[in-house]
N, C-alpha and C positions, 0 to 999 in steps of 0.2 A: 351138443357136446358129448364126446365119448369119454365118460368118466373113467372107465377101465383103462383106456389108452393114456389118459393123463397120469393116473397112478403108476402105470408102467414107465412113463416118461420120467417121473420123479425117481424111480429106482435106479435109473442110469446116470443121474446127475452126480458130479464129483462131491457135492456137499451132502449127499444122502448117507446117513449113518445108521441104518436100520431103525429109523424113527417109527415106521408103521408097525404097530404091534397087533393090530386087529382091523379087519375090514368086514363090516356087516353089509351084506347085500339085501336090501329090502325089496321084495318083488312088487311089481305093479299090481294094481287092484282095479277090477271092473266096477262100474257103477251098479248100485242096487237101487232100483226105482221104488218110489212110494206113491201112495194115492191119498188124496184129501177126502175127508168125510163129507165135506160140502164144498162146492166150487167157489172160487174167488169171484169178485166182481167181474162181469163179462169183459169190460174194457181192460182190466188188468190181466185177465187170462189171454186176451188177444195180444196184449203187449208182450207177454212172455213168448208167445209164438213168433212175434216179430224179432225178438232177441235170440231166436233159435234155442230156446229152452223148452224142449219137447216134454220133459217131465221132471218132477222134483226127485231128489235123492230121498232115500227112505227116512233119514234123520230129519230132513227138512219137512217132509210131510208129517212126521210124528210131532215135530215141534209146532207146526202151524195148526194141526188138529187140536193140540192142547191149548194153544193160545186162543183160537177161535171158540173153544169151549169155555173160555173165561178163566183159565188157570194161569198162575205165575209160573214161568218156565225158565230153566237154566239149561243151555245147550253147551255141552262140554265135549267137543269133538276136535280132531287135529287141525292144525293150521291149514288154510286153503281148502277147507271142506265145504265152504258155502254157508257158514253161519249167518253172514250178513244178510243174505237174501231172505232169511226167515223173518227178521224184524222189518226189513224194507217192505216185504209183501203184506205183512200184518198191518203196518202203519198206513200204507197206500190204500189197502182195502177199506180200512176204517174211514179214511178221508174221502174215498169215493162214495161210500154209503151215507156219510154224514158230513156236510160241509163245515160244521162247527168243530168237528173232532180235531184234537191236537195230539202231537207226540213229542217227547223230549228224549233226545239221545245224549248219553253221557260217555265221553271217551277220556282215557287218561292223558292224552296228549293233543295239542292243537293240530299237529300234522295228521294224525289219524282222523280227526274230525273233518279236516279239509278233504282228505281222501274219500271218506264216506259221503260227503256232500256231493262230490262228483259222481259217486256210484248211484245214489238215490235219484239224482237229477237225470242220469242216463236212462234209468227205468221210466221215470215220469215223463221224459220227453217223448216216449212212444205213445203216450196217451193223447197227444194232440190230434191224432187221426182217429182215436177211438172214443172220444168224449161223446156222451149221449146225444148232445145237440148237433154233433158233427161240426161245430164251430169253435175253433180255438182250443187251447190246451185245458184239459180238465183240472190239472194241478200245475200252475205256472211256476217257473224257476224261482221267482221271488217268494213263493210260499215255503221254500226250504232254505234255511240260512244258518250259518255258524254264528254263535254269539260267544266270543271269548276276548281275551285281552288285546287281540289284534283287530277287533272290529271297531271301525271308526265311530266317533260320537254322532256323526251325521246319519249313519246307517241304523243306529240302535233304536230310535223311536219307531221306525217302520217295521223292524223285526219284531219288537214287542207287540205291535198292533196287528200285523198281517201274517207273520210266519205261522205255518201250520205244523211244520216239523222244524224244531230248533235243535241244533247240534252244539253241544257245549262240553266243558270239562268240569271236574269236581271243584276246581279252584273258582271258576266263575259262578257255578251253582251256589257255592258257599258265600262268595264275596259280593257277587253282583245281582243274582236273581232273587235269592231268598230274602236278603235284607230289604229289597225293593219290590216285595211281592205285590203291592198295590198296582204297580205298573205292569205286572204280569198276570193280572186277575183273569183276563180272557183265556190265557193259556192254562192257568191252574184250574179254572172252572170247567174247562172242556177237555182236560187231559185224559186221554184214553190209554196211552202206553208210555211207560218209562223204560228206555233201553239202557242197560248198564253193560257196556262192551268191555272185553278183556278183564273180566271180573277177577281172575287170578292175580292180577297186578295189585288189587286192593287187599293187601295183607299187611301185617305188622302195624306200625304207627299210621302210615298213610291209609290203609284199609280201615282202621279203627275210626279215623277222622271221617272218612267217606261214609261209613255206616251211620254216624250221627248226623251228617248232612242229609242223608236220604231219609232219616226219621224226621228231620225238620221239614223236608219236602212233603212227606206224607201228612204231617200235622197241618200244613197250610192247605194241602189239597182238601182235607176234610173240612177245613174252615170255608173253602170256596165251593164245597158241594160236590167234589169228585172223588173217585176211588180208583185210581189207575191200576192197570195190570203192569207187572214188572217182567221184563224179558232180559235175562242175563246171558252173556256169552263168555265162555272161559276156555282156556287150554285144558287138556286132559289131566285134571287133578283127581286125587283120591276121594274128595268129599265135596263134589260140586253142589249137591242139594243142601248139605249142611252149611257150606260157605255162603251160598246165595241167601239162605234163610238168616244167617247171622248178619249179613250186610244190610238186608232190607227190613228184617224183623217180621217176615211173613212166610207162610209155608210155600214150598216150591215143588214142581215136578221136574225131574231131570231127564235129559235126552243125551245118551252117551255112545250109542252104537253108530259108527260112521258108515254112511252109504255112498260116499263120494269116490270117484276114480282117482288114481294117481299113477304117475310113471314110476319106474324103478329108481331107487336111491342107493347110493353108496355112502356109507358112513365109516370114515377111517379114524381110528384112534392113533394119535401121533404123540409119542413120548420123546421129549428132547434127549439127545445123547449125553452120556457122561462126559464131563470135562476132566474129572479126577477120579479114577477108579478106586483109589484108597478112601476118599471121603464120600464118594458117590454124589458129588455135586454135578448137577445137570446144566446144560446150556439153557439160557433164559428162554422161556416160552414166548416172550415178546419178540426176540430176534427170529424165532422159528415162525411166528405169525407173519412177520415182515417178509421172510424168505418165501413162504407159501403165497402170500399176496403178490409179490413181485413175479413169481413164476406163473401164476394164473393170468396176470395182466399181460405178460410177455406172450402168452398163448391166445390172447384176445378173449379170455373168459371173464365175463362180468362177475364180480365177486364182492362180498360184504364180509368184513372182519369185525367181530364183536370183541370188545375189551371190557374188563370189569370196572374200570374207573376212568375218570376224565384224564388223569395224568397218563395212564397207559395208552389211552386213545391217541394222545399226542405223541408219545414215544414211538409207538408202532408205526404211525404215519411217517415220522422222521426217519426211522430205520428203513422202511420200505422205499421211500423216495431215494435213499442213497443206493439201493440195489438196482434202480431203474435208470435207463438212459434218459437223456433230456427230452427226447421225443415222447416219452411215456410218463415222466415224473409228474407232469401236470394233469394226468388222467386220474389221479387219486386225490382224496381229500379226507380230512377228519370231520366228524359230525357228532355233536354231543350237546347235552343240556348245558346251559350257562352262556351259550352264544346268543347274541342279539337276534331278535326275531327275523330281521331282514337277512342276516347271514344264513340262518337255518333255511329260510324259504329259498334262497338262491342256491344253496348246496342241494336241497331236495330236487329242485327243478333241473339242475344240471345232471343229477344222477338219473332221475326218471326219464329224461330225454335221451340219455346215452352219451352225453358230452363227457361225463365222467365214467370210467370203467370200474373203478373200485372205491369203496368207502371204508374207513375205519370208524366204527361207531360204538357208543355205549348202548344200553338197552333201549334208547329212544327209538331205534328202528327194529326192535324185537317184535313189535306189535303188528297187527294185521294190515299194514299199509301195502297197497299194491305197488310194487316197485318194478313191475314189468318182467322182462325175460331174464331175471337173475339166475345164474347157473350154479354158483358155488357159494358156500358160506364157510367161514373159519371161526371157530369158537376158541378164544384164547383163555383156556381154563374152563373147568366145569362151572356153569353159571349159578350153581347153588341149588338147583332143583331140576328134576326131570322135566317138569312142565316148561321151564325156561329153555332148557336144552333143545327140546323139540320145537318150541316157538322160534328160536333163533335158526335152527337148521331149516325150518319150514319156510324161511324167507326165500330160499332158492327152490326151483322146481315147482312153481305154482301152476305150471301147465302139465301136460301129460309127458313132457320130455324127461330125460334122465337128469338127475341132480346129484351133486357131490357135496358132502359136508366133512369137515375135519374137526375133531375135538383134540386140541393141544393140551396136554397135561401140565399143570403147574407142579412145583415141588412142594406139595403138601399131602398129608395122608389121604384126604378125600379123593383128590385127582388120581393119586397113585393106586388107591384101592380100586377105582374104576378101570384103570389100565389093566389091572390083574383080574378084575371081575366084570368084563364088559357086558355080560348077560344081565347085570343089574339094571342097566339103562334100557335094555330091550325086552325086559320081562314085566314083572308086576310094577304098577305105579304106586310108589309109597308116599308121594307128595300129599300133604294135607295143609291147606291154606289156613292160617291162624290169624284171628284178630281179637281185640279186646276193647269193644266200644265202651265198656264200663270203667276203663282206666281213668282215675280221677283227674290226671293231668290232661286228658283228652276230653272227657265228658263235661267237666265243669265249664270250659270255655264255650262249648256248644249249648249248654243250658242257658248261659248268659246271652248268646246269640239268639236263641229261640225266644227268650223273654223280651229281647229288644224287638223281635219281629211281631210278637203277639204275647201278651201276658201269659205266664205259665199257670197251669192248674194242676190239681192232684192227678187228674186223668193223664195229663201230659207226662208226668213223672213215670207212669207205668209204661208209656211208649218208649221212654228213654232208659228203661230198666233201672231206674233210680227211685223206685216207689217208696223206699224207706225215708226219703227226704234228707239224707245226710249231707249230700253235696249241695243241695239248695240252701240248707241251713248254714253250711260253711261259707257259701257265697253271701248269704245275708249277714253273717258275722263279720265278713271281710268288707262290708259296706258296698258290695256290688249290686245286691238285690234288696228290695224291701217288700213286705207283704201288706196288702190291703184287700179286704173283703174276699178272702180265700184265693187270692191271686198274687203272683210275684211279678214285680215290675223292676226294671233297671233303675238304679238311683240316678239323680240328675248328673252326677259326675261321669256316667258311662255314656259314651257316644260311639256308635257304629263299631261294636266289639268285634265284628268279623274281620276288620282291618288288622286287629292285633292277634289274630289266630291263624298261624301258618299251618295248613292241614297236611303238609308233607313232612313236618318235623314235630317232635315233642315239645321243643322249646319255643318255636314260633318266631325265632329271631335269626338274622343273617348279618354277615359282614360284607361290606362292599370292597372289592379289589379295584384300586384306582391307580392308573398310570400317572406317576408323579410328574413326569416331564410333559405329557400331552394333556393332563388334567381331566381325562375322561374315564368313566367307569368301564372296566373290562368285563366284569361279571360279578356275581354274588356267590358267597359260600355260606352254607348252613352253620349256625352257631355251634352245633354239636361236634363239628369236625374242623372248626376254624383253627384250633391250636395245633392240629395235625397237619393241615394243608397250608396255612398262611402265617405260621410263626415267623419271628424275625430270623432271617437267614435262609428261609425256605426258597427253593426253586419252584416257581409256579408256572405251569405250561398253559398257554392260551393260543389256540389255532396254530400249533406247531412252533411257536416262539417261546423262548425261555424268559421269565421275569424273576428277578431277585426281590424278595420281600425285605425291604429295608426297615420297615417300622410297622408295628401292630398297635393301633390306637384302640385300647380297650374301652375307653369312655365313649368314643364316637363310633365304635365298631367299623373301623376303616383299616384295611391292609394296604399300605403304600408300596407300590411296585415300580421297579425300573427295569427296562429291557436289558438282558444280559446274554453274553455269548457262551455261557457256562456249558460245558460238555458233561455235566454230572447232574444227578437228581438227589433229593434229600428224603430221609426217612426218620421219623421221630422215635424216641425212646420214652417209655413211661413206666410208672410204678402205680400199683393198685392195692388198696386195702379194703377189706369187706368185714362188716359187723352184722351179726344176726340180731334182728329185732323181734321176730315172732315166728314160731314154727306152726304152719297151717296143716300140713299133712305128713304122715310117716308110714313107710312100708317096711316090713321085715323080710329079709332074704336069709338064706341058710346061715351065713356067718356075719352079716352086716345089716345095718339099717340105712335107709335112704330117706332124706328129709326134703321138704319143700316149704318155703316160707318167705317172709319179708326180710330184706337186708338193706343196709346202707352201703353204698360204694363210693369210695374216694379215689380219684385218679389224678396223678400229677405228671404232666409232660415235662421231663427233666433234661432232655437234650435231643440232639439229632445227629445223624450220620450223613456224610456226603458219599455218594456212590457213582462210579463212572458209568456212563451210558454204555450199552452193549456188554461190557465185561462184568459190570456190577461190582467191581472191586471197591472196597471201602477205602476212601482216600482221606478221611478226617472225621473227627467228632467234635461237637461243641455243646456246652451246657446251656440250658435255658432256665429262666426264672419267670415262670408263668403261674397264675393263681390255680389253686386246686379246684377241681370240678367235683361236686358232690351231688348224689341223687339217690333216692329210694327206689328199689325195684324188687323183683321176684327172683329167687334162685333155688336150685336144687343143690344138695350137698350130700355126700355119702361117706360113711366110715370106711376104714380099711380093715380087712380080716387080720386077726391076731396071727394066724398061721402065716400070712404073707409077710407081716412085719418080722416074724421070727426067721423066716427063710432069708430075708434080705440081710438081717443082722448076721446070720450064720455065714453067709456068702461074702460078707464084707462089702456089700453094695451100698450105694448112696440113697438113703430113704428120701431125702428132699429132692434129689435128682429124679428119682423114680416117680414121685408124686407130680413133679413139674412136667415130666414127659407124658405121664398118663393124662394130665389135664389138657396139655396141648393136643394130643391125639384125639381125645374124646370130643373136645370142642370142634375140631376139624371134621369129625364124622357125624355130628349131630344134624347138619343139613340133609343127610340122607333120609331122615325120618320126620323132619319138620320143614315146611316150605319157608326157608329163611336163608339169609346170607351169613357168611362167617363173621361179618362186621356187626351183625345183629346181636351177637352174644359175646360174653367175656368170661374169664375164669381166674380163679386164685387157688393156689395149693399151698399147704403149710404142714410141717411136721407136728405143730402144736398150735391150735387155734384157741385164743383166750375165751371165746364164748362157748366152746364145746368141750375143751379140755382134752382134745385128742387130735391125731392126724386127720386132715380133711381135704377133700377136693370140692370146690364150688364151681358151678356153672350158672351164670346169671344173664338175664335179659339186659342188653346194653341200652335200655331206654327207661326214663323215669316212669315208675308205676308198673312196669312189666307189660308184655304184650302176648304172653302165653307160650313162648318157646321153651323156657325152662320147665314149665309145667308139663309140656308135651314130652320133654326129655325124662322127667320124673316118671311119667306113665310108661315109657318104653325103655327104661334104664337097662334092663337085662339084654335087650337087642343091641343097645348102644355099646355096652361092655363087650359083647361078642364081636361086633363089627370092628371095634377098636383093637381088640386083641388080634384079629385076623390081619388087619392092616399093618400093625407093628411087627408081627411075626413074619409076614410075607416080605418085608423090606430086606434086601440082601446086605445092608450095611451092618457093621458090628457095633458101633458106638452111638448110633443115632444120626439122622440127617434130615434135611428139609422134607424128604419123602415120607417120613414116619413121625418124628417127634419134635422137630424144629418148627418154630412159628415165626413168620416174617414180622409179626406184630409184637413179638415179645419185648417188653420194656427192659428185661434183664439180659438182653443179648444172648438168649438161650443158654443161660448159666444159672444153676447147675442142671444138667440133664443126665439121666442114667437109663438107657434103653432097657438093659437087662433087668433092672429093678422094676421098671414099668411092666415088663412082660410078667414078672412074678405077681405083681399086684393084680393085673388083669386076669391071670390064670385063676387066682383065688377068688376073684369077684364073679366070674362067669359061673352061673348056677350049674 
């Protein structure tokens, strides 16, 4: 593909309206070779020569040298840099030297596990001619197997008994392997390596759960007499060594200098054009993504479009299909979590084989899956972190050929900040992965799971960073644990607690979306977002089809759906109240104090809007009567300078509108400094808060117990204030717009907002 020619082609199209605001040309890079301190097993070395791998890259050699020296290693280099080869070679080398040696690979998705199974089997297949006896394969294919929810019950006993490399995911580790460790005793007794791939994915609630599952794994390995090394692979985050240590609970050595070659890449920043110059409303990024996908497909360029949510995946697919002639409309498909396993496998195979030219996907395909000669990627909105942006862009151009990526800006302060400051993406990496394994809502279920697997001792509590015994005592008081002879056991009423612990959510519960007419389940929705996605009257999109939610059964956790021809989508409105329970930290700045502590948050979904597809025109509103949702979490909050309050009063500006605008913009910019999504955080602003007696802006973790994002914001508040001020001042609008202070999630319909008052507040806050 000639990326420069395609960009030039776009410039001449009638629909082009100066959307390209920046093009970054990233030059190609030659390989930097490395050397091993000691050679691999001779059969494996010969196998590499057969595969035309003449030498390892410098980072691969550095990683293998550390692994073979007995260290835990985290490899944090760019996408397609060959991280996979590091752990494959280490595992196969161990298996060749010791026939009893075992390895466990943990991937965040089933698709990635299947892809890496093909990869390791390809390397091992070369050993058939290189085995020491010269007879047969040294490591047969059945010695490497995936063990996940798609593995048939007939296959499982043989895998537990015979597999020497087991590829799984955190869900199956937590739910199927650890609770049944007696069946896995051979693996656990001989476990040499544990691979945790795509470690940057394990952040927030999910990462905190995975950290506790890995500690449960380490505990059982000790019981069975092994002490495996851990190999983590990650995107280029700012704290790979710290993050790997937090995940596993052990010290790590990091490898961060990339020695792999790559072709040149063009990265285009695409800002949707204004629809209304007076209001500075921009065209929908979803229609822009559909337009770009259709143009790529028309030119025969294989492309992958990333969308932020399931709903947007379906919308972009629908829009793009309308842009294409019938001969090409069947060449694209949506792909996302929530589809049944057989549907996902079918779509994957069609895309990998080239039957499909384009996909619209959620982050399910962000990870290191080999999807062949993909030439272009389209990112519909900044994905919330620099690491994810590069992971998504890196799905294309995995060979030495030229690749093209587009970043389409959404109408929010963060995306617009990047459109004005593109160097931020191409310079220093500010992403820091954050987890909180000690969150009581997350840790206590894992302590119960661990006790069910093997009675807990005081030494175990140190492993789980709960050595004060508070959470075990609470479980004991709740009737879940009982203590006998210095050990804690589950009470008789507790059976298989792993089944009741969903490691991808804080609540652990889901709603089933059921087609009322057909009587079958379409998919499941997490409890935490059910009131937003499947409330009565909601339009729910599934594989490009619209369904109207006719009833939400709260008792049975069922959302009843009926197929609908609706040409609109729905968006909820909510109200939030916050109360301070305890202040944990305080920092003083020249004119204000910033606080961090425990808060209670109460959210009420009060209604929803209907919006037309494509134009996003509001065509109606309807009230909802749903139960309030309450949870305890962590928050930062800051005072407002008296000088700012005086300036606002003197100018006749709206203080509440300024606080509200400042809150929206600060929340939007926080993902620049913490590896999180906008949906991971929430905010409240008020001209008078009853617990502080003054005007206040709160930013809180949107998960029970908190996961560390607000605390990170507390630590970097001065940088957050500065970036927020720059974003709001740089926006050309007069009264505020979605590019600076509006929020699409605002339950108050973005009222009141006062951009000028927000600028005054931020000017006085910036040190």
